[in-house]
C-alpha positions as CSV (number, residue, x, y, z in Angstrom):
1,M,-14.9,210.8,-1.7
2,R,-18.4,209.7,-2.2
3,T,-19.4,206.1,-2.2
4,S,-22.6,204.1,-2.0
5,L,-23.6,200.7,-0.5
6,N,-26.6,198.5,-0.1
7,V,-27.9,198.1,3.4
8,S,-31.2,196.8,4.6
9,A,-33.6,199.5,5.9
10,D,-33.7,197.9,9.3
11,V,-29.9,198.1,9.7
12,L,-29.8,201.7,8.4
13,D,-32.5,202.8,10.8
14,E,-30.7,201.2,13.7
15,F,-27.4,202.8,12.6
16,D,-29.0,206.2,12.3
17,E,-30.7,205.9,15.7
18,T,-27.3,204.9,17.3
19,W,-25.2,207.7,15.9
20,Q,-27.8,210.3,16.7
21,A,-28.2,209.0,20.2
22,E,-24.4,209.3,20.6
23,G,-24.6,212.9,19.6
24,L,-22.5,212.7,16.4
25,D,-23.0,215.5,14.0
26,S,-23.5,213.6,10.8
27,H,-24.2,210.2,9.2
28,S,-20.9,210.5,7.3
29,R,-18.9,211.0,10.5
30,A,-20.6,207.9,12.0
31,V,-19.7,205.8,8.9
32,R,-16.1,207.1,9.1
33,E,-15.8,206.1,12.7
34,A,-17.4,202.7,12.1
35,M,-15.0,202.1,9.3
36,Q,-12.0,203.2,11.4
37,E,-13.0,200.8,14.2
38,Y,-13.3,198.0,11.7
39,I,-9.8,198.8,10.4
40,E,-8.3,199.0,13.9
41,G,-9.8,195.6,14.8
42,H,-8.4,194.1,11.6
43,S,-5.0,195.6,12.1
44,Q,-4.8,194.3,15.7
45,L,-5.5,190.8,14.5
46,E,-3.0,191.1,11.6
47,E,-0.2,192.6,13.7
48,V,-0.2,190.2,16.6
49,S,2.5,187.5,16.5
50,G,3.6,184.6,18.6
51,E,1.4,182.9,21.2
52,V,-1.9,184.5,22.0
53,V,-4.9,184.0,24.2
54,A,-8.1,185.0,22.5
55,V,-11.9,184.8,22.7
56,L,-14.0,184.6,19.5
57,A,-17.7,185.2,19.7
58,F,-20.1,184.9,16.8
59,D,-23.7,184.4,16.0
60,C,-24.9,181.9,13.5
61,R,-27.9,180.1,12.0
62,H,-27.5,176.7,13.7
63,H,-29.1,174.5,11.1
64,E,-26.9,176.1,8.3
65,V,-23.5,175.8,9.8
66,I,-23.4,173.2,12.6
67,H,-21.8,170.4,10.5
68,D,-19.2,172.7,9.1
69,L,-18.5,174.2,12.5
70,H,-17.7,170.7,13.8
71,S,-15.3,170.2,11.0
72,V,-13.6,173.6,11.7
73,Q,-13.4,172.7,15.4
74,H,-11.4,169.6,14.5
75,Q,-9.2,171.4,12.0
76,F,-8.2,174.0,14.6
77,Q,-8.1,171.8,17.8
78,D,-4.4,172.9,18.2
79,V,-5.6,176.4,19.2
80,I,-9.2,175.8,20.4
81,E,-9.3,175.1,24.1
82,T,-13.1,175.0,24.5
83,M,-16.3,176.2,22.9
84,S,-19.6,177.3,24.3
85,H,-22.9,177.1,22.4
86,T,-26.3,178.5,23.3
87,H,-29.5,178.6,21.3
88,Q,-31.4,181.8,20.8
89,D,-34.5,180.9,18.7
90,E,-33.3,180.6,15.1
91,W,-29.8,182.0,16.0
92,C,-27.1,180.6,18.2
93,L,-24.3,182.2,20.0
94,E,-20.9,180.5,19.9
95,T,-17.9,181.4,22.1
96,V,-14.5,179.9,21.3
97,F,-11.7,180.2,23.7
98,C,-8.3,180.0,22.0
99,H,-4.7,179.7,23.1
100,G,-1.8,179.2,20.6
101,D,-0.1,180.5,17.6
102,S,-1.5,183.8,16.4
103,E,-1.4,182.8,12.8
104,R,-3.6,179.8,13.5
105,V,-6.0,181.9,15.5
106,R,-6.1,184.4,12.6
107,E,-6.8,181.6,10.1
108,L,-9.6,180.4,12.4
109,V,-11.2,183.9,12.5
110,Y,-11.1,184.2,8.7
111,R,-12.4,180.7,8.3
112,L,-15.4,181.4,10.5
113,R,-16.1,184.6,8.6
114,D,-16.4,182.6,5.4
115,F,-19.6,181.0,6.4
116,D,-22.8,182.5,5.0
117,G,-24.7,181.4,8.1
118,V,-22.3,183.3,10.5
119,G,-23.5,186.8,11.2
120,R,-20.3,188.3,12.5
121,V,-17.2,187.2,14.4
122,K,-15.9,189.4,17.2
123,T,-12.3,188.8,18.3
124,M,-11.0,189.8,21.7
125,L,-7.2,189.3,22.1
126,L,-6.8,189.0,25.8
127,R,-3.0,189.0,25.7
128,D,0.2,187.9,24.1
129,A,0.9,184.6,25.8
130,T,4.7,185.1,26.0
131,P,6.1,183.1,28.9
132,G,6.9,185.3,31.9
133,D,4.3,187.9,31.1
134,A,2.0,188.8,33.9
135,P,-1.7,187.8,33.4
């Protein structure tokens, strides 16, 4: 199936340099692999249940989202254990350490992805926090 999408020239140039440096045989294969990784990450987030320990990392434009992020932090204080914030010129890096119900962590991830000023949200599920499991 053929499809088209709009991507900035800078992003496309970086993508092309990356797949070529990795030795992939075509742009199409690189897009398929990128899409599969996205689907796998989404599936992992959707399939987890119960208590989880997770780290969320995202970049954002500080001045556009800081007030909304404070509101989200309060709305999800049941799963947010701590947050870390560092300034990188116009962008900031936020790291959110979570522990709690997987559904609430999932809601938090999707809420963060709703902000226009947030570039991307990376989720690392460290483990299912079932009592008795080894760390």
